[in-house]
Backbone as JSON, one array per atom type, in Angstrom:
{
  "sequence": "MHSQIGECFQRVQAWVTKQGYSPRTLTIGVTNMVDGQLSSYDCCVQVPEQVQSGSDGIAIKELPGGRCAVVSIEKDPSIIGDSIGRFYREYVPQNHIEIDGTRLVYEIYYEKTMEYCVPVLSICSST",
  "N": [[10.85, 4.96, 23.17], [12.46, 4.31, 20.95], [10.84, 2.43, 19.63], [8.67, 4.02, 18.88], [9.88, 5.75, 17.06], [10.66, 3.91, 15.1], [8.11, 3.04, 14.26], [7.17, 5.42, 13.19], [8.92, 5.8, 11.0], [8.12, 3.56, 9.49], [5.49, 4.31, 8.88], [5.91, 6.57, 7.25], [7.34, 5.39, 5.12], [5.38, 3.6, 4.22], [3.49, 5.42, 3.29], [4.86, 6.59, 1.13], [5.1, 4.34, -0.54], [2.37, 3.87, -0.99], [1.85, 6.02, -2.63], [2.82, 5.13, -4.96], [5.52, 4.88, -5.31], [8.8, 3.65, -4.65], [10.33, 3.68, -1.54], [13.43, 5.23, -1.31], [16.79, 4.17, -0.51], [17.86, 5.9, 1.35], [17.39, 6.83, 4.55], [16.46, 9.09, 6.94], [16.84, 10.65, 10.06], [15.85, 13.54, 11.74], [16.97, 15.54, 14.2], [15.61, 17.76, 16.53], [16.7, 20.04, 18.7], [16.38, 21.68, 21.85], [17.82, 23.74, 24.11], [19.75, 21.72, 24.61], [18.19, 19.46, 24.85], [16.19, 16.9, 23.41], [13.61, 17.99, 21.43], [11.9, 17.41, 19.35], [11.5, 14.96, 16.73], [12.06, 14.23, 13.43], [11.04, 11.91, 11.05], [12.34, 10.83, 8.07], [12.35, 9.96, 4.6], [14.07, 9.52, 1.54], [12.64, 10.75, -1.41], [11.45, 10.55, -4.83], [12.03, 13.37, -7.04], [9.69, 14.2, -8.3], [7.67, 13.96, -6.45], [5.91, 16.25, -4.93], [4.18, 17.2, -2.96], [2.69, 16.44, 0.21], [0.4, 14.31, 2.08], [-2.16, 13.09, 4.32], [-0.98, 13.7, 6.81], [1.72, 13.63, 6.22], [4.54, 15.41, 5.26], [6.33, 17.14, 2.67], [9.65, 18.0, 2.38], [12.63, 19.85, 1.68], [15.7, 19.07, 2.78], [18.14, 21.09, 4.35], [21.59, 21.31, 3.46], [25.14, 21.13, 3.89], [28.39, 21.52, 5.45], [29.44, 18.91, 7.57], [30.4, 17.21, 10.6], [30.87, 13.78, 10.83], [29.81, 10.92, 12.49], [30.2, 7.53, 12.46], [28.23, 4.89, 13.52], [27.51, 1.76, 14.99], [24.31, 0.28, 14.64], [23.13, -0.14, 17.36], [21.18, 0.11, 20.04], [22.21, 0.13, 22.64], [24.71, 1.31, 22.53], [24.61, 3.66, 21.1], [23.83, 6.18, 22.33], [25.97, 6.58, 24.15], [28.12, 6.72, 22.37], [27.52, 9.03, 20.88], [27.54, 10.9, 22.96], [30.26, 10.74, 23.75], [31.41, 11.75, 21.43], [30.71, 14.49, 21.56], [31.81, 15.19, 24.09], [34.54, 14.44, 23.94], [35.72, 14.22, 21.25], [34.94, 16.59, 19.84], [36.05, 18.84, 21.41], [38.8, 18.06, 21.42], [39.48, 18.2, 18.75], [38.97, 20.74, 18.05], [36.47, 21.61, 17.02], [33.96, 23.69, 15.77], [30.71, 23.86, 16.31], [27.79, 24.3, 14.35], [25.13, 25.68, 15.55], [22.82, 26.6, 14.39], [21.86, 24.99, 12.44], [20.32, 21.81, 11.63], [20.8, 18.6, 13.18], [21.49, 15.55, 11.62], [20.52, 12.13, 11.32], [21.53, 9.46, 9.57], [20.39, 6.47, 8.33], [21.42, 3.15, 7.78], [21.51, -0.34, 6.87], [22.96, -1.75, 8.97], [24.37, 0.2, 10.3], [24.61, 3.64, 11.4], [24.86, 7.1, 10.55], [25.79, 9.84, 12.35], [25.3, 13.09, 11.93], [26.71, 16.13, 12.38], [26.29, 19.54, 12.05], [28.86, 21.79, 11.14], [30.74, 24.79, 11.73], [33.42, 25.33, 11.58], [36.52, 23.53, 11.53], [39.22, 23.6, 13.37], [42.69, 23.39, 12.97], [45.0, 22.02, 15.24], [47.82, 23.64, 16.5]],
  "CA": [[11.15, 5.98, 22.17], [12.96, 3.66, 19.72], [9.74, 1.79, 18.91], [7.89, 5.08, 18.27], [10.62, 6.21, 15.88], [10.53, 2.85, 14.09], [6.75, 3.09, 13.74], [7.06, 6.62, 12.36], [9.58, 5.51, 9.73], [7.26, 2.63, 8.76], [4.35, 5.09, 8.38], [6.38, 7.4, 6.13], [7.66, 4.49, 4.02], [4.11, 3.09, 3.7], [2.88, 6.5, 2.52], [5.59, 6.7, -0.15], [4.7, 3.18, -1.32], [0.98, 4.11, -1.38], [1.87, 7.0, -3.71], [3.29, 4.44, -6.15], [6.98, 4.96, -5.38], [9.55, 2.82, -3.72], [11.21, 4.52, -0.74], [14.86, 5.04, -1.59], [17.53, 3.6, 0.6], [18.27, 6.91, 2.3], [16.44, 7.04, 5.64], [17.09, 10.15, 7.73], [16.18, 11.2, 11.24], [16.27, 14.92, 11.98], [16.75, 15.86, 15.61], [15.37, 19.16, 16.86], [17.13, 20.19, 20.08], [16.17, 22.95, 22.53], [18.6, 23.73, 25.35], [20.42, 20.44, 24.77], [17.21, 18.39, 25.02], [15.43, 16.57, 22.2], [12.25, 18.54, 21.48], [11.12, 16.66, 18.37], [12.29, 14.1, 15.85], [11.39, 14.04, 12.15], [11.41, 10.7, 10.32], [12.35, 11.2, 6.66], [12.91, 9.07, 3.59], [14.3, 10.19, 0.28], [11.6, 10.45, -2.39], [11.75, 11.12, -6.14], [11.75, 14.81, -7.16], [8.32, 14.47, -8.75], [6.79, 14.01, -5.28], [5.99, 17.67, -4.55], [3.36, 17.53, -1.81], [2.32, 15.32, 1.05], [-0.99, 14.17, 2.5], [-2.31, 12.18, 5.45], [-0.02, 14.03, 7.87], [3.09, 13.51, 5.72], [4.97, 16.63, 4.58], [7.5, 17.04, 1.79], [10.6, 19.07, 2.67], [13.99, 19.69, 1.2], [16.56, 19.28, 3.94], [19.34, 21.88, 4.03], [22.85, 20.6, 3.59], [26.29, 21.87, 4.37], [29.5, 20.76, 6.0], [29.13, 18.23, 8.83], [31.25, 16.18, 11.17], [30.06, 12.58, 10.75], [30.21, 9.81, 13.34], [29.58, 6.28, 12.04], [27.94, 4.13, 14.73], [26.75, 0.53, 14.82], [22.92, 0.49, 15.06], [22.88, -0.9, 18.58], [20.7, 1.12, 20.99], [22.98, 0.16, 23.88], [25.95, 2.08, 22.39], [24.4, 4.89, 20.34], [23.86, 7.34, 23.21], [27.33, 6.76, 24.66], [28.98, 7.13, 21.25], [27.21, 10.43, 20.59], [28.04, 11.67, 24.1], [31.73, 10.8, 23.66], [31.74, 12.65, 20.33], [30.63, 15.87, 22.06], [32.71, 15.39, 25.23], [35.95, 14.19, 23.66], [36.18, 14.49, 19.89], [34.73, 18.0, 19.48], [37.09, 19.72, 21.95], [40.14, 17.64, 21.01], [39.7, 18.55, 17.35], [38.65, 22.17, 17.91], [35.34, 21.72, 16.12], [32.97, 24.69, 16.11], [29.42, 23.35, 15.85], [26.82, 25.28, 13.86], [23.88, 25.45, 16.26], [21.66, 27.12, 13.64], [21.41, 23.96, 11.51], [19.84, 20.59, 12.24], [21.61, 17.38, 13.22], [20.85, 14.46, 10.89], [20.92, 10.74, 11.53], [21.28, 8.72, 8.33], [20.35, 5.06, 8.7], [21.7, 2.08, 6.84], [21.05, -1.61, 7.43], [23.6, -2.12, 10.24], [25.05, 1.35, 10.89], [24.01, 4.95, 11.21], [25.8, 8.21, 10.56], [25.32, 10.97, 13.13], [25.89, 14.2, 11.18], [26.62, 17.37, 13.15], [26.74, 20.66, 11.22], [30.01, 22.51, 11.7], [31.17, 26.07, 11.15], [34.84, 25.17, 11.25], [37.36, 22.57, 12.24], [40.51, 24.27, 13.46], [43.82, 22.48, 13.19], [45.77, 22.4, 16.42], [49.22, 23.92, 16.16]],
  "C": [[11.59, 5.34, 20.85], [11.82, 3.02, 18.93], [8.86, 2.84, 18.23], [8.57, 5.61, 17.01], [10.51, 5.19, 14.76], [9.15, 2.86, 13.45], [6.56, 4.3, 12.83], [7.72, 6.4, 11.0], [8.73, 4.57, 8.88], [6.06, 3.37, 8.14], [4.76, 5.92, 7.16], [6.67, 6.51, 4.92], [6.38, 3.92, 3.39], [3.42, 4.15, 2.85], [3.55, 6.63, 1.15], [5.18, 5.55, -1.06], [3.27, 3.35, -1.84], [0.89, 5.11, -2.54], [2.39, 6.39, -5.02], [4.8, 4.48, -6.34], [7.59, 4.0, -4.38], [10.44, 3.74, -2.89], [12.67, 4.2, -1.05], [15.56, 4.55, -0.34], [17.91, 4.61, 1.67], [17.15, 7.19, 3.3], [17.12, 7.98, 6.62], [16.21, 10.53, 8.9], [16.72, 12.59, 11.46], [15.93, 15.26, 13.42], [16.59, 17.37, 15.77], [15.64, 19.32, 18.36], [16.79, 21.59, 20.59], [16.86, 22.84, 23.88], [19.21, 22.37, 25.65], [19.49, 19.25, 24.95], [16.46, 18.16, 23.71], [14.01, 17.09, 22.34], [11.34, 17.85, 20.47], [12.07, 15.89, 17.46], [11.49, 13.89, 14.58], [11.93, 12.79, 11.47], [11.26, 11.0, 8.83], [12.87, 10.05, 5.8], [13.08, 9.88, 2.32], [13.22, 9.76, -0.71], [12.01, 11.06, -3.73], [11.34, 12.59, -6.2], [10.32, 15.11, -7.57], [7.31, 14.46, -7.61], [6.92, 15.42, -4.69], [5.16, 18.03, -3.32], [2.97, 16.26, -1.07], [0.82, 15.28, 1.29], [-1.0, 13.23, 3.7], [-1.27, 12.43, 6.55], [1.43, 13.91, 7.48], [3.41, 14.79, 4.95], [6.16, 16.32, 3.69], [8.38, 18.25, 2.07], [11.91, 18.79, 1.94], [14.89, 20.03, 2.39], [17.79, 20.08, 3.55], [20.6, 21.06, 4.26], [23.93, 21.48, 4.18], [27.32, 20.94, 4.97], [29.14, 20.19, 7.36], [30.3, 17.38, 9.28], [30.36, 14.94, 11.26], [30.66, 11.48, 11.62], [29.47, 8.57, 12.84], [29.45, 5.38, 13.26], [27.17, 2.86, 14.35], [25.34, 0.78, 15.35], [22.57, -0.45, 16.21], [22.46, 0.11, 19.64], [21.53, 1.21, 22.27], [24.27, 0.98, 23.77], [25.75, 3.43, 21.71], [24.55, 6.13, 21.22], [25.26, 7.63, 23.73], [28.26, 7.26, 23.56], [28.76, 8.6, 20.9], [27.73, 11.33, 21.72], [29.55, 11.83, 24.06], [32.16, 11.72, 22.53], [31.76, 14.1, 20.84], [31.63, 16.15, 23.18], [34.18, 15.35, 24.86], [36.38, 14.68, 22.28], [36.08, 15.97, 19.52], [35.82, 18.89, 20.09], [38.5, 19.35, 21.51], [40.48, 18.07, 19.6], [39.27, 19.98, 17.02], [37.52, 22.4, 16.9], [34.38, 22.77, 16.65], [31.65, 24.26, 15.47], [28.51, 24.5, 15.44], [25.46, 24.98, 14.49], [22.64, 25.96, 15.54], [21.11, 26.09, 12.66], [21.06, 22.68, 12.27], [20.88, 19.47, 12.19], [20.81, 16.3, 12.5], [21.39, 13.12, 11.35], [20.54, 10.0, 10.25], [21.42, 7.24, 8.64], [20.61, 4.15, 7.51], [21.3, 0.78, 7.52], [21.64, -1.89, 8.82], [24.28, -0.95, 10.95], [24.2, 2.6, 10.71], [25.12, 5.97, 11.18], [25.12, 9.35, 11.31], [26.04, 12.19, 12.57], [25.63, 15.52, 11.89], [27.12, 18.52, 12.28], [27.87, 21.43, 11.91], [30.23, 23.83, 10.97], [32.62, 25.96, 10.72], [35.44, 24.05, 12.08], [38.74, 23.19, 12.21], [41.59, 23.24, 13.69], [44.58, 22.96, 14.41], [47.23, 22.57, 16.02], [50.04, 24.06, 17.39]]
}
Protein backbone atom coordinates (compact mmCIF):
# COMPACT_ATOMS: atom_id res chain seq x y z
CA MET A 1 0.00 0.00 0.00
CA HIS A 2 2.80 2.44 0.92
CA SER A 3 4.54 1.92 -2.42
CA GLN A 4 1.27 2.52 -4.32
CA ILE A 5 0.73 5.78 -2.44
CA GLY A 6 4.31 6.85 -3.14
CA GLU A 7 3.86 6.09 -6.84
CA CYS A 8 0.63 8.08 -6.90
CA PHE A 9 2.31 11.12 -5.34
CA GLN A 10 5.14 10.84 -7.90
CA ARG A 11 2.57 10.74 -10.73
CA VAL A 12 0.80 13.86 -9.45
CA GLN A 13 4.08 15.72 -8.94
CA ALA A 14 5.27 14.72 -12.44
CA TRP A 15 2.00 16.04 -13.91
CA VAL A 16 2.42 19.39 -12.15
CA THR A 17 6.01 19.62 -13.42
CA LYS A 18 4.84 18.72 -16.97
CA GLN A 19 2.42 21.67 -16.78
CA GLY A 20 5.43 23.95 -16.23
CA TYR A 21 5.05 24.42 -12.47
CA SER A 22 7.08 23.26 -9.55
CA PRO A 23 5.05 21.26 -7.03
CA ARG A 24 4.93 23.24 -3.81
CA THR A 25 6.19 21.75 -0.62
CA LEU A 26 2.71 20.94 0.67
CA THR A 27 1.93 17.28 -0.04
CA ILE A 28 -1.41 16.05 1.28
CA GLY A 29 -3.06 12.66 1.51
CA VAL A 30 -6.84 12.63 1.89
CA THR A 31 -8.31 9.53 3.49
CA ASN A 32 -11.85 8.51 2.63
CA MET A 33 -13.25 6.19 5.30
CA VAL A 34 -16.41 4.07 5.20
CA ASP A 35 -17.46 2.30 8.40
CA GLY A 36 -14.00 2.82 9.89
CA GLN A 37 -12.24 1.27 6.87
CA LEU A 38 -10.13 3.07 4.27
CA SER A 39 -12.18 3.13 1.06
CA SER A 40 -9.93 5.38 -1.00
CA TYR A 41 -6.92 7.66 -0.71
CA ASP A 42 -6.34 10.85 -2.71
CA CYS A 43 -2.77 12.00 -3.32
CA CYS A 44 -2.62 15.80 -3.54
CA VAL A 45 0.00 18.49 -3.99
CA GLN A 46 -0.47 22.21 -3.67
CA VAL A 47 -0.51 23.95 -7.05
CA PRO A 48 -0.56 27.62 -8.05
CA GLU A 49 -4.04 29.20 -8.30
CA GLN A 50 -3.69 29.62 -12.06
CA VAL A 51 -3.89 25.82 -12.46
CA GLN A 52 -7.67 25.51 -12.93
CA SER A 53 -8.15 22.13 -14.58
CA GLY A 54 -6.49 18.76 -14.73
CA SER A 55 -5.82 16.21 -17.46
CA ASP A 56 -4.42 12.70 -17.84
CA GLY A 57 -6.46 11.44 -14.89
CA ILE A 58 -5.39 14.30 -12.60
CA ALA A 59 -8.15 16.47 -11.10
CA ILE A 60 -7.94 19.92 -9.54
CA LYS A 61 -9.86 20.37 -6.28
CA GLU A 62 -10.00 22.87 -3.50
CA LEU A 63 -9.85 21.01 -0.22
CA PRO A 64 -12.22 22.20 2.50
CA GLY A 65 -10.65 23.45 5.68
CA GLY A 66 -11.79 23.98 9.21
CA ARG A 67 -10.72 23.22 12.75
CA CYS A 68 -8.70 20.01 13.22
CA ALA A 69 -6.90 18.10 15.92
CA VAL A 70 -3.37 17.52 14.59
CA VAL A 71 -1.04 14.67 15.48
CA SER A 72 2.60 15.09 14.42
CA ILE A 73 4.18 11.71 13.64
CA GLU A 74 7.62 10.65 12.47
CA LYS A 75 7.36 9.26 8.90
CA ASP A 76 8.17 5.71 9.93
CA PRO A 77 5.65 3.14 8.63
CA SER A 78 6.30 0.95 11.67
CA ILE A 79 4.85 3.57 14.07
CA ILE A 80 2.29 5.52 12.02
CA GLY A 81 -0.61 3.08 12.44
CA ASP A 82 -0.02 2.66 16.17
CA SER A 83 0.26 6.42 16.70
CA ILE A 84 -3.00 7.07 14.88
CA GLY A 85 -4.72 4.24 16.76
CA ARG A 86 -3.53 5.61 20.12
CA PHE A 87 -4.83 9.06 19.14
CA TYR A 88 -8.36 7.65 18.67
CA ARG A 89 -8.23 5.22 21.62
CA GLU A 90 -6.58 7.46 24.20
CA TYR A 91 -6.26 11.12 23.26
CA VAL A 92 -9.76 11.67 21.82
CA PRO A 93 -11.68 10.35 24.86
CA GLN A 94 -9.26 11.79 27.44
CA ASN A 95 -9.61 15.26 25.91
CA HIS A 96 -13.34 15.03 25.14
CA ILE A 97 -12.85 15.64 21.43
CA GLU A 98 -15.94 15.45 19.23
CA ILE A 99 -14.82 14.40 15.75
CA ASP A 100 -16.60 15.81 12.70
CA GLY A 101 -17.36 12.70 10.65
CA THR A 102 -18.74 14.78 7.77
CA ARG A 103 -15.30 16.17 6.81
CA LEU A 104 -12.21 14.43 5.48
CA VAL A 105 -9.08 13.49 7.40
CA TYR A 106 -5.89 14.95 5.90
CA GLU A 107 -2.33 13.74 6.11
CA ILE A 108 0.19 16.49 5.42
CA TYR A 109 3.67 15.24 4.58
CA TYR A 110 7.00 16.88 5.24
CA GLU A 111 10.50 15.50 4.73
CA LYS A 112 10.73 13.55 8.01
CA THR A 113 7.32 13.96 9.66
CA MET A 114 3.65 13.97 8.83
CA GLU A 115 0.66 15.67 10.40
CA TYR A 116 -2.50 13.59 10.79
CA CYS A 117 -5.32 16.15 10.78
CA VAL A 118 -8.71 15.07 12.15
CA PRO A 119 -11.64 17.47 11.72
CA VAL A 120 -13.31 18.32 15.03
CA LEU A 121 -16.64 19.79 16.02
CA SER A 122 -15.52 20.65 19.52
CA ILE A 123 -12.94 20.03 22.18
CA CYS A 124 -14.58 20.13 25.58
CA SER A 125 -12.55 21.07 28.62
CA SER A 126 -12.83 18.61 31.47
CA THR A 127 -14.05 20.15 34.69
